Backbone atoms as SQL, in Angstrom:
CREATE TABLE atoms (id INTEGER PRIMARY KEY, chain TEXT, resi INTEGER, resn TEXT, atom TEXT, x REAL, y REAL, z REAL);
INSERT INTO atoms VALUES
  (1, 'A', 1, 'UNK', 'N', -17.331, 1.897, -36.078),
  (2, 'A', 1, 'UNK', 'CA', -17.608, 1.753, -34.735),
  (3, 'A', 1, 'UNK', 'C', -18.897, 2.063, -34.313),
  (4, 'A', 2, 'UNK', 'N', -19.503, 1.296, -33.691),
  (5, 'A', 2, 'UNK', 'CA', -20.678, 1.406, -33.208),
  (6, 'A', 2, 'UNK', 'C', -20.741, 2.596, -31.865),
  (7, 'A', 3, 'UNK', 'N', -21.734, 3.128, -31.354),
  (8, 'A', 3, 'UNK', 'CA', -22.063, 3.997, -30.398),
  (9, 'A', 3, 'UNK', 'C', -21.928, 3.345, -28.989),
  (10, 'A', 4, 'UNK', 'N', -21.836, 1.906, -28.730),
  (11, 'A', 4, 'UNK', 'CA', -21.642, 1.624, -27.591),
  (12, 'A', 4, 'UNK', 'C', -20.278, 1.033, -27.529),
  (13, 'A', 5, 'UNK', 'N', -19.644, 0.788, -28.420),
  (14, 'A', 5, 'UNK', 'CA', -18.245, 0.492, -29.042),
  (15, 'A', 5, 'UNK', 'C', -17.265, 2.015, -28.067),
  (16, 'A', 6, 'UNK', 'N', -17.574, 2.946, -28.749),
  (17, 'A', 6, 'UNK', 'CA', -17.709, 4.250, -28.319),
  (18, 'A', 6, 'UNK', 'C', -17.419, 4.703, -26.911),
  (19, 'A', 7, 'UNK', 'N', -18.632, 4.227, -26.466),
  (20, 'A', 7, 'UNK', 'CA', -18.977, 4.429, -24.806),
  (21, 'A', 7, 'UNK', 'C', -17.767, 3.721, -24.212),
  (22, 'A', 8, 'UNK', 'N', -17.943, 2.434, -24.701),
  (23, 'A', 8, 'UNK', 'CA', -17.157, 1.804, -23.813),
  (24, 'A', 8, 'UNK', 'C', -15.345, 2.052, -23.892),
  (25, 'A', 9, 'UNK', 'N', -14.999, 2.517, -25.248),
  (26, 'A', 9, 'UNK', 'CA', -13.928, 2.672, -24.964),
  (27, 'A', 9, 'UNK', 'C', -13.338, 4.196, -24.332),
  (28, 'A', 10, 'UNK', 'N', -14.543, 5.187, -24.540),
  (29, 'A', 10, 'UNK', 'CA', -14.124, 6.241, -23.587),
  (30, 'A', 10, 'UNK', 'C', -14.517, 6.286, -22.095),
  (31, 'A', 11, 'UNK', 'N', -15.457, 5.257, -21.824),
  (32, 'A', 11, 'UNK', 'CA', -15.162, 4.994, -20.222),
  (33, 'A', 11, 'UNK', 'C', -13.668, 4.161, -19.681),
  (34, 'A', 12, 'UNK', 'N', -13.293, 3.632, -20.882),
  (35, 'A', 12, 'UNK', 'CA', -11.616, 2.941, -20.194),
  (36, 'A', 12, 'UNK', 'C', -10.941, 3.964, -20.223),
  (37, 'A', 13, 'UNK', 'N', -10.677, 4.907, -21.130),
  (38, 'A', 13, 'UNK', 'CA', -10.001, 5.951, -21.305),
  (39, 'A', 13, 'UNK', 'C', -10.333, 6.848, -19.910),
  (40, 'A', 14, 'UNK', 'N', -11.349, 7.109, -19.753),
  (41, 'A', 14, 'UNK', 'CA', -11.440, 8.134, -18.439),
  (42, 'A', 14, 'UNK', 'C', -10.981, 7.380, -17.253),
  (43, 'A', 15, 'UNK', 'N', -11.393, 5.970, -17.037),
  (44, 'A', 15, 'UNK', 'CA', -10.650, 4.956, -16.054),
  (45, 'A', 15, 'UNK', 'C', -9.798, 5.025, -15.897),
  (46, 'A', 16, 'UNK', 'N', -8.773, 5.023, -17.198),
  (47, 'A', 16, 'UNK', 'CA', -7.158, 4.837, -17.074),
  (48, 'A', 16, 'UNK', 'C', -6.487, 6.660, -16.745),
  (49, 'A', 17, 'UNK', 'N', -7.460, 7.244, -17.195),
  (50, 'A', 17, 'UNK', 'CA', -6.719, 9.109, -16.732),
  (51, 'A', 17, 'UNK', 'C', -7.039, 8.810, -15.183),
  (52, 'A', 18, 'UNK', 'N', -8.447, 8.352, -14.785),
  (53, 'A', 18, 'UNK', 'CA', -8.443, 8.779, -12.993),
  (54, 'A', 18, 'UNK', 'C', -7.050, 7.798, -12.534),
  (55, 'A', 19, 'UNK', 'N', -6.904, 6.610, -13.041),
  (56, 'A', 19, 'UNK', 'CA', -5.845, 5.676, -12.212),
  (57, 'A', 19, 'UNK', 'C', -4.748, 6.742, -12.132),
  (58, 'A', 20, 'UNK', 'N', -3.997, 7.135, -13.461),
  (59, 'A', 20, 'UNK', 'CA', -3.105, 7.959, -13.377),
  (60, 'A', 20, 'UNK', 'C', -3.059, 8.816, -12.880),
  (61, 'A', 21, 'UNK', 'N', -4.009, 9.686, -12.596),
  (62, 'A', 21, 'UNK', 'CA', -4.068, 10.740, -11.577),
  (63, 'A', 21, 'UNK', 'C', -3.901, 10.282, -10.334),
  (64, 'A', 22, 'UNK', 'N', -4.601, 9.562, -9.911),
  (65, 'A', 22, 'UNK', 'CA', -4.383, 8.894, -8.331),
  (66, 'A', 22, 'UNK', 'C', -2.916, 8.554, -8.349),
  (67, 'A', 23, 'UNK', 'N', -2.403, 7.915, -9.062),
  (68, 'A', 23, 'UNK', 'CA', -0.799, 7.598, -8.901),
  (69, 'A', 23, 'UNK', 'C', 0.082, 8.867, -9.077),
  (70, 'A', 24, 'UNK', 'N', -0.302, 9.923, -9.650),
  (71, 'A', 24, 'UNK', 'CA', 0.432, 11.101, -9.696),
  (72, 'A', 24, 'UNK', 'C', 0.252, 12.176, -8.538),
  (73, 'A', 25, 'UNK', 'N', -0.799, 11.743, -7.832),
  (74, 'A', 25, 'UNK', 'CA', -1.178, 12.787, -6.668),
  (75, 'A', 25, 'UNK', 'C', -0.502, 11.743, -5.544),
  (76, 'A', 26, 'UNK', 'N', -0.562, 10.526, -5.565),
  (77, 'A', 26, 'UNK', 'CA', 0.094, 9.984, -4.242),
  (78, 'A', 26, 'UNK', 'C', 1.606, 9.867, -4.285),
  (79, 'A', 27, 'UNK', 'N', 2.032, 10.028, -5.872),
  (80, 'A', 27, 'UNK', 'CA', 3.849, 10.468, -5.844),
  (81, 'A', 27, 'UNK', 'C', 3.702, 11.682, -5.407),
  (82, 'A', 28, 'UNK', 'N', 3.173, 12.479, -5.578),
  (83, 'A', 28, 'UNK', 'CA', 3.259, 14.206, -5.015),
  (84, 'A', 28, 'UNK', 'C', 2.926, 14.179, -3.560),
  (85, 'A', 29, 'UNK', 'N', 2.341, 13.680, -3.061),
  (86, 'A', 29, 'UNK', 'CA', 2.343, 13.366, -1.379),
  (87, 'A', 29, 'UNK', 'C', 3.544, 12.355, -0.909),
  (88, 'A', 30, 'UNK', 'N', 4.546, 12.104, -1.629),
  (89, 'A', 30, 'UNK', 'CA', 5.417, 11.106, -0.762),
  (90, 'A', 30, 'UNK', 'C', 6.376, 12.220, -0.076),
  (91, 'A', 31, 'UNK', 'N', 7.289, 11.507, 0.795),
  (92, 'A', 31, 'UNK', 'CA', 8.131, 12.132, 1.512),
  (93, 'A', 31, 'UNK', 'C', 9.570, 11.584, 1.351),
  (94, 'A', 32, 'UNK', 'N', 10.475, 12.177, 0.986),
  (95, 'A', 32, 'UNK', 'CA', 11.906, 11.298, 1.024),
  (96, 'A', 32, 'UNK', 'C', 12.300, 11.406, 2.609),
  (97, 'A', 33, 'UNK', 'N', 12.682, 9.925, 2.852),
  (98, 'A', 33, 'UNK', 'CA', 13.034, 9.360, 4.268),
  (99, 'A', 33, 'UNK', 'C', 14.376, 9.037, 4.137),
  (100, 'A', 34, 'UNK', 'N', 15.082, 9.575, 5.004),
  (101, 'A', 34, 'UNK', 'CA', 16.473, 8.929, 5.121),
  (102, 'A', 34, 'UNK', 'C', 16.783, 8.531, 6.820),
  (103, 'A', 35, 'UNK', 'N', 17.931, 7.426, 6.326),
  (104, 'A', 35, 'UNK', 'CA', 18.202, 7.157, 8.068),
  (105, 'A', 35, 'UNK', 'C', 19.427, 6.301, 8.344),
  (106, 'A', 36, 'UNK', 'N', 19.935, 6.307, 9.445),
  (107, 'A', 36, 'UNK', 'CA', 21.322, 5.387, 9.064),
  (108, 'A', 36, 'UNK', 'C', 21.352, 4.033, 10.326),
  (109, 'A', 37, 'UNK', 'N', 21.831, 2.989, 9.987),
  (110, 'A', 37, 'UNK', 'CA', 21.610, 1.571, 11.047),
  (111, 'A', 37, 'UNK', 'C', 23.060, 1.607, 11.383),
  (112, 'A', 38, 'UNK', 'N', 23.317, 1.688, 12.799),
  (113, 'A', 38, 'UNK', 'CA', 24.645, 1.569, 13.232),
  (114, 'A', 38, 'UNK', 'C', 24.593, 0.051, 13.800),
  (115, 'A', 39, 'UNK', 'N', 25.932, -0.391, 14.104),
  (116, 'A', 39, 'UNK', 'CA', 26.211, -1.636, 15.272),
  (117, 'A', 39, 'UNK', 'C', 27.058, -1.107, 16.395),
  (118, 'A', 40, 'UNK', 'N', 26.849, -1.764, 17.183),
  (119, 'A', 40, 'UNK', 'CA', 27.462, -1.236, 18.449),
  (120, 'A', 40, 'UNK', 'C', 28.454, -2.334, 18.751),
  (121, 'A', 41, 'UNK', 'N', 29.813, -2.219, 19.062),
  (122, 'A', 41, 'UNK', 'CA', 30.931, -2.742, 18.955),
  (123, 'A', 41, 'UNK', 'C', 31.714, -2.579, 20.565),
  (124, 'A', 42, 'UNK', 'N', 32.660, -3.507, 20.936),
  (125, 'A', 42, 'UNK', 'CA', 33.449, -2.628, 22.038),
  (126, 'A', 42, 'UNK', 'C', 34.104, -1.653, 22.159),
  (127, 'A', 43, 'UNK', 'N', 34.362, -1.649, 20.762),
  (128, 'A', 43, 'UNK', 'CA', 35.318, -0.251, 20.703),
  (129, 'A', 43, 'UNK', 'C', 34.574, 1.095, 20.045),
  (130, 'A', 44, 'UNK', 'N', 33.365, 0.836, 19.834),
  (131, 'A', 44, 'UNK', 'CA', 32.593, 1.749, 19.199),
  (132, 'A', 44, 'UNK', 'C', 31.282, 1.376, 18.629),
  (133, 'A', 45, 'UNK', 'N', 31.018, 2.698, 17.960),
  (134, 'A', 45, 'UNK', 'CA', 29.329, 2.525, 17.309),
  (135, 'A', 45, 'UNK', 'C', 29.878, 3.018, 16.008),
  (136, 'A', 46, 'UNK', 'N', 29.752, 1.937, 14.982),
  (137, 'A', 46, 'UNK', 'CA', 29.721, 1.955, 13.944),
  (138, 'A', 46, 'UNK', 'C', 28.876, 1.640, 12.570),
  (139, 'A', 47, 'UNK', 'N', 28.953, 2.411, 11.605),
  (140, 'A', 47, 'UNK', 'CA', 27.635, 2.218, 10.254),
  (141, 'A', 47, 'UNK', 'C', 27.675, 0.584, 9.892),
  (142, 'A', 48, 'UNK', 'N', 26.123, -0.031, 9.916),
  (143, 'A', 48, 'UNK', 'CA', 26.274, -1.351, 9.726),
  (144, 'A', 48, 'UNK', 'C', 26.101, -1.100, 7.971),
  (145, 'A', 49, 'UNK', 'N', 27.156, -1.846, 7.355),
  (146, 'A', 49, 'UNK', 'CA', 27.279, -2.391, 5.919),
  (147, 'A', 49, 'UNK', 'C', 26.173, -3.777, 5.635),
  (148, 'A', 50, 'UNK', 'N', 25.135, -3.190, 4.614),
  (149, 'A', 50, 'UNK', 'CA', 24.515, -4.459, 4.435),
  (150, 'A', 50, 'UNK', 'C', 23.333, -4.786, 4.975),
  (151, 'A', 51, 'UNK', 'N', 22.921, -4.067, 5.795),
  (152, 'A', 51, 'UNK', 'CA', 21.811, -4.305, 6.559),
  (153, 'A', 51, 'UNK', 'C', 20.310, -4.140, 5.676),
  (154, 'A', 52, 'UNK', 'N', 19.418, -5.312, 6.145),
  (155, 'A', 52, 'UNK', 'CA', 18.226, -5.180, 5.218),
  (156, 'A', 52, 'UNK', 'C', 17.541, -4.098, 6.035),
  (157, 'A', 53, 'UNK', 'N', 16.955, -2.992, 5.501),
  (158, 'A', 53, 'UNK', 'CA', 15.950, -2.157, 5.915),
  (159, 'A', 53, 'UNK', 'C', 14.558, -2.316, 5.333),
  (160, 'A', 54, 'UNK', 'N', 13.622, -2.652, 5.915),
  (161, 'A', 54, 'UNK', 'CA', 11.869, -2.263, 5.472),
  (162, 'A', 54, 'UNK', 'C', 11.529, -0.930, 6.078),
  (163, 'A', 55, 'UNK', 'N', 10.879, -0.366, 5.366),
  (164, 'A', 55, 'UNK', 'CA', 9.648, 0.250, 6.053),
  (165, 'A', 55, 'UNK', 'C', 8.137, 0.014, 5.476),
  (166, 'A', 56, 'UNK', 'N', 7.622, -0.324, 6.657),
  (167, 'A', 56, 'UNK', 'CA', 6.399, -0.872, 6.353),
  (168, 'A', 56, 'UNK', 'C', 5.022, -0.118, 6.738),
  (169, 'A', 57, 'UNK', 'N', 4.104, 0.401, 5.879),
  (170, 'A', 57, 'UNK', 'CA', 3.145, 1.144, 6.285),
  (171, 'A', 57, 'UNK', 'C', 1.930, 0.229, 7.095),
  (172, 'A', 58, 'UNK', 'N', 1.635, 0.858, 8.300),
  (173, 'A', 58, 'UNK', 'CA', 0.863, -0.164, 9.153),
  (174, 'A', 58, 'UNK', 'C', -0.562, -0.304, 8.555),
  (175, 'A', 59, 'UNK', 'N', -0.555, -1.204, 8.245),
  (176, 'A', 59, 'UNK', 'CA', -1.752, -1.954, 7.681),
  (177, 'A', 59, 'UNK', 'C', -1.564, -2.294, 5.969),
  (178, 'A', 60, 'UNK', 'N', -0.428, -2.310, 5.580),
  (179, 'A', 60, 'UNK', 'CA', -0.294, -1.901, 4.394),
  (180, 'A', 60, 'UNK', 'C', 1.051, -3.113, 3.986),
  (181, 'A', 61, 'UNK', 'N', 1.923, -2.256, 2.569),
  (182, 'A', 61, 'UNK', 'CA', 3.043, -3.363, 2.202),
  (183, 'A', 61, 'UNK', 'C', 4.140, -2.557, 2.882),
  (184, 'A', 62, 'UNK', 'N', 5.566, -2.748, 2.431),
  (185, 'A', 62, 'UNK', 'CA', 6.626, -2.608, 2.789),
  (186, 'A', 62, 'UNK', 'C', 7.258, -1.780, 1.502),
  (187, 'A', 63, 'UNK', 'N', 8.144, -1.474, 1.692),
  (188, 'A', 63, 'UNK', 'CA', 9.572, -1.089, 0.773),
  (189, 'A', 63, 'UNK', 'C', 10.697, -1.454, 1.354),
  (190, 'A', 64, 'UNK', 'N', 11.809, -1.874, 0.537),
  (191, 'A', 64, 'UNK', 'CA', 13.338, -2.421, 1.597),
  (192, 'A', 64, 'UNK', 'C', 14.494, -1.671, 0.951),
  (193, 'A', 65, 'UNK', 'N', 15.431, -1.788, 1.385),
  (194, 'A', 65, 'UNK', 'CA', 16.770, -1.195, 0.998),
  (195, 'A', 65, 'UNK', 'C', 17.911, -1.886, 1.575),
  (196, 'A', 66, 'UNK', 'N', 18.909, -2.046, 1.054),
  (197, 'A', 66, 'UNK', 'CA', 20.175, -2.624, 1.714),
  (198, 'A', 66, 'UNK', 'C', 20.956, -1.930, 1.607),
  (199, 'A', 67, 'UNK', 'N', 21.418, -1.350, 2.916),
  (200, 'A', 67, 'UNK', 'CA', 22.193, -0.213, 3.230),
  (201, 'A', 67, 'UNK', 'C', 24.073, -0.569, 2.456),
  (202, 'A', 68, 'UNK', 'N', 24.296, 0.816, 2.325),
  (203, 'A', 68, 'UNK', 'CA', 25.453, 0.858, 2.153),
  (204, 'A', 68, 'UNK', 'C', 26.963, 0.858, 2.957),
  (205, 'A', 69, 'UNK', 'N', 28.124, 0.976, 2.677),
  (206, 'A', 69, 'UNK', 'CA', 29.114, 1.358, 3.870),
  (207, 'A', 69, 'UNK', 'C', 29.081, 2.216, 4.550),
  (208, 'A', 70, 'UNK', 'N', 27.981, 3.034, 4.372),
  (209, 'A', 70, 'UNK', 'CA', 27.736, 4.061, 5.246),
  (210, 'A', 70, 'UNK', 'C', 26.521, 3.861, 6.155),
  (211, 'A', 71, 'UNK', 'N', 25.844, 2.945, 5.739),
  (212, 'A', 71, 'UNK', 'CA', 24.820, 2.433, 6.965),
  (213, 'A', 71, 'UNK', 'C', 23.782, 2.977, 6.549),
  (214, 'A', 72, 'UNK', 'N', 23.617, 3.714, 5.515),
  (215, 'A', 72, 'UNK', 'CA', 22.209, 4.656, 4.916),
  (216, 'A', 72, 'UNK', 'C', 21.239, 3.985, 4.336),
  (217, 'A', 73, 'UNK', 'N', 20.255, 4.521, 4.822),
  (218, 'A', 73, 'UNK', 'CA', 18.964, 3.597, 3.881),
  (219, 'A', 73, 'UNK', 'C', 18.019, 5.111, 3.501),
  (220, 'A', 74, 'UNK', 'N', 17.232, 5.154, 2.013),
  (221, 'A', 74, 'UNK', 'CA', 16.532, 5.824, 1.427),
  (222, 'A', 74, 'UNK', 'C', 15.265, 5.669, 1.157),
  (223, 'A', 75, 'UNK', 'N', 14.097, 5.813, 1.443),
  (224, 'A', 75, 'UNK', 'CA', 13.165, 5.731, 1.077),
  (225, 'A', 75, 'UNK', 'C', 12.049, 6.633, 0.230),
  (226, 'A', 76, 'UNK', 'N', 11.234, 6.628, -0.577),
  (227, 'A', 76, 'UNK', 'CA', 10.145, 7.631, -0.594),
  (228, 'A', 76, 'UNK', 'C', 8.849, 6.807, -0.545),
  (229, 'A', 77, 'UNK', 'N', 8.222, 7.601, 0.767),
  (230, 'A', 77, 'UNK', 'CA', 7.201, 7.010, 1.173),
  (231, 'A', 77, 'UNK', 'C', 6.258, 7.992, 1.410),
  (232, 'A', 78, 'UNK', 'N', 4.645, 6.821, 1.383),
  (233, 'A', 78, 'UNK', 'CA', 3.658, 7.870, 1.649),
  (234, 'A', 78, 'UNK', 'C', 3.836, 8.325, 3.204),
  (235, 'A', 79, 'UNK', 'N', 2.990, 9.794, 3.881),
  (236, 'A', 79, 'UNK', 'CA', 2.954, 9.922, 4.868),
  (237, 'A', 79, 'UNK', 'C', 2.007, 9.054, 5.686),
  (238, 'A', 80, 'UNK', 'N', 1.978, 8.950, 7.306),
  (239, 'A', 80, 'UNK', 'CA', 1.686, 7.747, 7.526),
  (240, 'A', 80, 'UNK', 'C', 2.228, 7.055, 8.933),
  (241, 'A', 81, 'UNK', 'N', 1.774, 6.223, 9.426),
  (242, 'A', 81, 'UNK', 'CA', 2.566, 5.303, 10.551),
  (243, 'A', 81, 'UNK', 'C', 2.989, 3.931, 9.783),
  (244, 'A', 82, 'UNK', 'N', 4.078, 3.882, 9.988),
  (245, 'A', 82, 'UNK', 'CA', 5.283, 3.039, 9.856),
  (246, 'A', 82, 'UNK', 'C', 5.848, 2.286, 10.814),
  (247, 'A', 83, 'UNK', 'N', 6.535, 0.803, 10.089),
  (248, 'A', 83, 'UNK', 'CA', 7.499, 0.126, 11.116),
  (249, 'A', 83, 'UNK', 'C', 8.493, 0.044, 10.400),
  (250, 'A', 84, 'UNK', 'N', 9.795, 0.437, 11.219),
  (251, 'A', 84, 'UNK', 'CA', 11.040, 0.035, 10.435),
  (252, 'A', 84, 'UNK', 'C', 11.571, -1.068, 11.089),
  (253, 'A', 85, 'UNK', 'N', 11.864, -2.400, 10.285),
  (254, 'A', 85, 'UNK', 'CA', 12.372, -3.341, 10.442),
  (255, 'A', 85, 'UNK', 'C', 13.917, -3.521, 9.991),
  (256, 'A', 86, 'UNK', 'N', 14.796, -4.015, 10.647),
  (257, 'A', 86, 'UNK', 'CA', 16.199, -4.163, 10.279),
  (258, 'A', 86, 'UNK', 'C', 16.409, -5.667, 10.279),
  (259, 'A', 87, 'UNK', 'N', 17.158, -6.683, 9.292),
  (260, 'A', 87, 'UNK', 'CA', 17.013, -7.701, 9.158),
  (261, 'A', 87, 'UNK', 'C', 15.899, -8.425, 9.972),
  (262, 'A', 88, 'UNK', 'N', 14.615, -7.853, 9.549),
  (263, 'A', 88, 'UNK', 'CA', 13.861, -8.431, 10.131),
  (264, 'A', 88, 'UNK', 'C', 12.986, -8.721, 11.426),
  (265, 'A', 89, 'UNK', 'N', 13.716, -7.583, 12.636),
  (266, 'A', 89, 'UNK', 'CA', 13.477, -7.286, 13.539),
  (267, 'A', 89, 'UNK', 'C', 12.877, -5.957, 13.550),
  (268, 'A', 90, 'UNK', 'N', 11.721, -5.487, 14.167),
  (269, 'A', 90, 'UNK', 'CA', 11.144, -4.578, 14.787),
  (270, 'A', 90, 'UNK', 'C', 12.163, -3.447, 15.553),
  (271, 'A', 91, 'UNK', 'N', 12.478, -2.527, 14.764),
  (272, 'A', 91, 'UNK', 'CA', 13.512, -1.887, 15.769),
  (273, 'A', 91, 'UNK', 'C', 12.505, -0.385, 16.040),
  (274, 'A', 92, 'UNK', 'N', 11.614, 0.144, 15.136),
  (275, 'A', 92, 'UNK', 'CA', 10.894, 1.434, 15.311),
  (276, 'A', 92, 'UNK', 'C', 9.488, 1.414, 15.072),
  (277, 'A', 93, 'UNK', 'N', 8.778, 2.067, 15.282),
  (278, 'A', 93, 'UNK', 'CA', 7.152, 2.862, 14.800),
  (279, 'A', 93, 'UNK', 'C', 7.550, 4.043, 14.666),
  (280, 'A', 94, 'UNK', 'N', 7.156, 4.811, 13.547),
  (281, 'A', 94, 'UNK', 'CA', 7.546, 6.096, 13.235),
  (282, 'A', 94, 'UNK', 'C', 6.308, 6.599, 12.315),
  (283, 'A', 95, 'UNK', 'N', 5.672, 7.956, 12.843),
  (284, 'A', 95, 'UNK', 'CA', 5.158, 8.444, 12.387),
  (285, 'A', 95, 'UNK', 'C', 5.928, 9.563, 11.170),
  (286, 'A', 96, 'UNK', 'N', 5.454, 9.238, 9.527),
  (287, 'A', 96, 'UNK', 'CA', 6.065, 10.365, 8.642),
  (288, 'A', 96, 'UNK', 'C', 5.165, 11.280, 8.097),
  (289, 'A', 97, 'UNK', 'N', 5.667, 12.412, 8.261),
  (290, 'A', 97, 'UNK', 'CA', 4.867, 13.707, 8.186),
  (291, 'A', 97, 'UNK', 'C', 4.582, 13.649, 6.948),
  (292, 'A', 98, 'UNK', 'N', 3.519, 14.639, 6.398),
  (293, 'A', 98, 'UNK', 'CA', 3.672, 15.030, 4.815),
  (294, 'A', 98, 'UNK', 'C', 4.205, 16.055, 4.613),
  (295, 'A', 99, 'UNK', 'N', 5.545, 15.914, 4.118),
  (296, 'A', 99, 'UNK', 'CA', 6.338, 17.196, 4.298),
  (297, 'A', 99, 'UNK', 'C', 7.724, 16.544, 3.410),
  (298, 'A', 100, 'UNK', 'N', 8.311, 17.350, 2.628),
  (299, 'A', 100, 'UNK', 'CA', 9.602, 17.055, 1.635),
  (300, 'A', 100, 'UNK', 'C', 10.322, 15.816, 2.035),
  (301, 'A', 101, 'UNK', 'N', 11.033, 16.177, 3.189),
  (302, 'A', 101, 'UNK', 'CA', 12.025, 15.424, 3.517),
  (303, 'A', 101, 'UNK', 'C', 12.162, 15.126, 5.225),
  (304, 'A', 102, 'UNK', 'N', 12.208, 13.766, 5.014),
  (305, 'A', 102, 'UNK', 'CA', 12.206, 13.595, 6.903),
  (306, 'A', 102, 'UNK', 'C', 13.450, 12.890, 7.167),
  (307, 'A', 103, 'UNK', 'N', 14.058, 13.081, 7.997),
  (308, 'A', 103, 'UNK', 'CA', 15.568, 12.192, 8.571),
  (309, 'A', 103, 'UNK', 'C', 14.870, 11.144, 9.951),
  (310, 'A', 104, 'UNK', 'N', 15.310, 10.475, 10.026),
  (311, 'A', 104, 'UNK', 'CA', 14.866, 9.255, 11.254),
  (312, 'A', 104, 'UNK', 'C', 16.086, 9.267, 12.194),
  (313, 'A', 105, 'UNK', 'N', 16.313, 9.296, 13.205),
  (314, 'A', 105, 'UNK', 'CA', 17.875, 9.358, 13.807),
  (315, 'A', 105, 'UNK', 'C', 18.590, 8.122, 13.731),
  (316, 'A', 106, 'UNK', 'N', 19.262, 7.735, 13.833),
  (317, 'A', 106, 'UNK', 'CA', 20.352, 6.412, 13.731),
  (318, 'A', 106, 'UNK', 'C', 19.994, 5.464, 14.571),
  (319, 'A', 107, 'UNK', 'N', 19.642, 4.273, 14.323),
  (320, 'A', 107, 'UNK', 'CA', 19.170, 3.184, 15.189),
  (321, 'A', 107, 'UNK', 'C', 20.258, 2.090, 15.054),
  (322, 'A', 108, 'UNK', 'N', 20.081, 1.583, 16.095),
  (323, 'A', 108, 'UNK', 'CA', 21.229, 0.571, 16.501),
  (324, 'A', 108, 'UNK', 'C', 20.622, -0.973, 16.087),
  (325, 'A', 109, 'UNK', 'N', 21.126, -1.552, 14.856),
  (326, 'A', 109, 'UNK', 'CA', 20.704, -2.396, 14.439),
  (327, 'A', 109, 'UNK', 'C', 21.172, -4.132, 15.027),
  (328, 'A', 110, 'UNK', 'N', 21.928, -3.893, 15.986),
  (329, 'A', 110, 'UNK', 'CA', 22.388, -5.498, 16.391),
  (330, 'A', 110, 'UNK', 'C', 22.191, -5.389, 18.080);
């Protein structure tokens, strides 16, 4: 191998290592977020099974989750300002702090 090839490969390895470290540091600063979606009926409030929940970072992408029988959703999200959409409808704007766990109070989805 020539010196230019070695420099090129070294540069690629450093770039790949930098990308890996960036992803690792982003994962290290993620918060486990959970919450529940309920629906209101005449005879009370019940967990909403099968709700499509999206957690969208303001100005960025979205994470999605479908609730189970208990109406719960779970995300691993980066801290910052987020919007919570349920079945395509904006329900809440929420700041997610930089901490290990964060619970969002139950939301009425209908």
